[in-house]
C-alpha positions as CSV (number, residue, x, y, z in Angstrom):
1,Q,23.6,36.7,12.4
2,R,21.8,34.8,9.8
3,T,19.0,32.4,10.6
4,E,17.8,29.8,8.2
5,Q,14.2,28.9,8.0
6,R,13.2,25.5,6.8
7,M,10.1,24.9,4.9
8,A,7.8,22.4,6.6
9,V,7.5,19.3,4.6
10,P,4.1,17.7,5.0
11,A,4.2,14.1,6.3
12,L,2.8,11.3,4.2
13,D,0.0,9.4,6.0
14,L,1.0,5.7,5.7
15,S,-0.4,2.8,7.6
16,P,2.0,0.9,9.8
17,S,1.9,-2.0,7.4
18,E,2.8,0.3,4.5
19,K,5.8,1.8,6.4
20,V,7.1,-1.6,7.4
21,L,6.7,-3.0,3.9
22,L,8.4,0.0,2.3
23,Q,11.3,-0.3,4.8
24,L,11.7,-4.0,4.1
25,L,11.6,-3.4,0.3
26,L,14.3,-0.8,0.6
27,Q,16.5,-2.7,3.0
28,S,16.2,-6.3,1.7
29,P,16.8,-7.4,-1.9
30,E,15.2,-10.8,-0.9
31,V,12.0,-9.1,0.3
32,C,11.9,-7.0,-2.8
33,E,12.3,-10.1,-4.9
34,F,9.5,-11.8,-2.9
35,A,7.0,-8.9,-2.6
36,A,7.4,-6.9,-5.7
37,P,6.0,-9.5,-8.1
38,V,2.9,-9.7,-5.9
39,L,2.4,-5.9,-5.9
40,L,3.3,-5.5,-9.6
41,D,0.5,-7.9,-10.7
42,D,-2.4,-5.6,-11.6
43,E,-5.1,-8.2,-10.8
44,R,-3.6,-8.8,-7.4
45,L,-2.8,-5.2,-6.7
46,E,-6.4,-4.2,-6.6
47,H,-6.9,-6.5,-3.6
48,F,-4.4,-4.5,-1.5
49,A,-5.3,-1.2,0.1
50,L,-2.4,0.6,-1.6
51,T,-4.3,2.1,-4.5
52,S,-6.5,4.0,-2.1
53,S,-3.6,5.0,0.1
54,P,-2.7,8.7,0.3
55,A,0.8,7.5,-0.6
56,W,-0.3,5.8,-3.8
57,P,1.9,8.1,-6.0
58,L,4.9,7.0,-3.9
59,W,4.0,3.3,-4.2
60,Q,3.8,3.7,-7.9
61,K,7.3,5.1,-8.1
62,V,8.6,2.4,-5.7
63,L,6.9,-0.4,-7.7
64,R,8.2,1.0,-11.0
65,E,11.7,0.8,-9.7
66,A,11.1,-2.6,-8.1
67,A,10.1,-3.9,-11.5
68,E,13.7,-3.2,-12.7
69,G,15.2,-5.2,-9.8
70,P,16.3,-4.6,-6.2
71,L,15.5,-1.1,-5.1
72,Q,18.3,1.5,-5.0
73,F,17.4,4.5,-2.9
74,S,19.7,6.7,-4.9
75,Q,17.9,6.0,-8.1
76,L,14.5,6.2,-6.5
77,E,15.3,9.5,-4.7
78,E,15.6,11.4,-8.0
79,Q,11.9,10.8,-8.7
80,L,10.5,11.8,-5.2
81,N,9.0,15.0,-4.0
82,P,10.2,16.5,-0.7
83,A,7.6,14.7,1.5
84,E,8.4,11.3,-0.1
85,K,12.2,11.9,0.2
86,S,11.8,12.7,3.9
87,L,9.8,9.5,4.5
88,M,12.0,7.3,2.4
89,A,15.2,8.6,4.1
90,T,13.7,7.8,7.5
91,L,12.9,4.3,6.4
92,V,16.2,3.6,4.6
93,F,18.3,4.7,7.5
94,A,16.2,3.2,10.3
95,D,17.7,0.5,12.3
96,R,17.4,-3.0,10.8
97,T,17.0,-5.6,13.4
98,A,15.4,-8.4,11.4
99,D,17.4,-11.2,9.7
100,E,16.3,-12.2,6.2
101,Q,14.0,-14.9,7.3
102,E,12.2,-12.6,9.8
103,A,12.1,-9.8,7.2
104,M,10.4,-12.2,4.8
105,L,7.8,-13.1,7.5
106,Q,7.2,-9.5,8.2
107,A,6.8,-8.7,4.5
108,A,4.2,-11.6,4.2
109,A,2.4,-10.3,7.3
110,C,2.3,-6.8,5.8
111,L,1.0,-8.1,2.5
112,A,-1.7,-10.0,4.4
113,Q,-2.7,-6.9,6.4
114,L,-2.9,-4.8,3.3
115,A,-5.0,-7.4,1.5
116,A,-7.4,-7.5,4.5
117,S,-7.6,-3.7,4.4
118,G,-8.3,-3.8,0.7
119,R,-11.1,-6.4,1.2
120,R,-12.7,-4.2,4.0
121,A,-12.5,-1.1,1.7
122,R,-14.2,-3.1,-1.1
123,I,-17.0,-4.2,1.3
124,N,-17.5,-0.7,2.5
125,E,-17.6,0.5,-1.2
126,L,-20.2,-2.1,-2.0
127,K,-22.4,-1.1,0.9
128,R,-22.2,2.5,-0.2
129,Q,-23.2,1.5,-3.7
130,I,-26.2,-0.5,-2.4
131,R,-27.4,2.5,-0.4
132,T,-27.1,4.8,-3.4
133,L,-28.9,2.3,-5.7
134,E,-31.7,1.7,-3.2
135,Q,-32.2,5.5,-2.8
136,S,-32.4,5.9,-6.6
137,G,-35.0,3.1,-6.9
138,S,-32.7,0.7,-8.8
139,L,-33.6,-2.3,-6.6
140,S,-32.6,-5.0,-9.1
141,E,-29.1,-3.5,-9.4
142,A,-29.0,-3.1,-5.6
143,L,-29.8,-6.8,-5.3
144,A,-27.0,-7.7,-7.7
145,V,-24.5,-5.7,-5.7
146,T,-25.8,-7.2,-2.5
147,E,-25.0,-10.6,-3.9
148,E,-21.4,-9.4,-4.6
149,L,-21.3,-8.0,-1.1
150,Y,-22.3,-11.3,0.5
151,A,-19.6,-13.1,-1.6
152,Q,-17.0,-10.6,-0.4
153,E,-18.1,-11.0,3.2
154,R,-18.0,-14.8,3.0
155,Q,-14.4,-14.5,1.6
156,E,-13.5,-12.1,4.4
157,R,-14.7,-14.6,7.1
158,A,-12.9,-17.6,5.4
């Protein structure tokens, strides 16, 4: 009697917004056409929380494929490691209950949530920089970063 042992594949830690957006990108060519250009724009991408995500390497692969057109899981799968394959298979084969209009609204909501997370991360990074600069005695630099922090916080409240 032969027993097979499977190697445990570590799970990728994605936010709920990342999971939903990935699923929508994979399942809907319309969502891919809508969201991919936003995520492929380097200036705009830095405003999303994706670059600091533990799944950033996966996002890079997905965005590279999205730049070529609607995502095809079979083409993307060749580039993925086991953890990424497991996650993507789960997302690709998950039930799809949204119609195209609802999918677009969900994608827009995910992008908004990721942008808000990115802004909060930037604010936290600025606060960390200010503390470090103050501790090192660089008060004029700390003041300049504080001005940037205030601008970011005003934008967050707007």
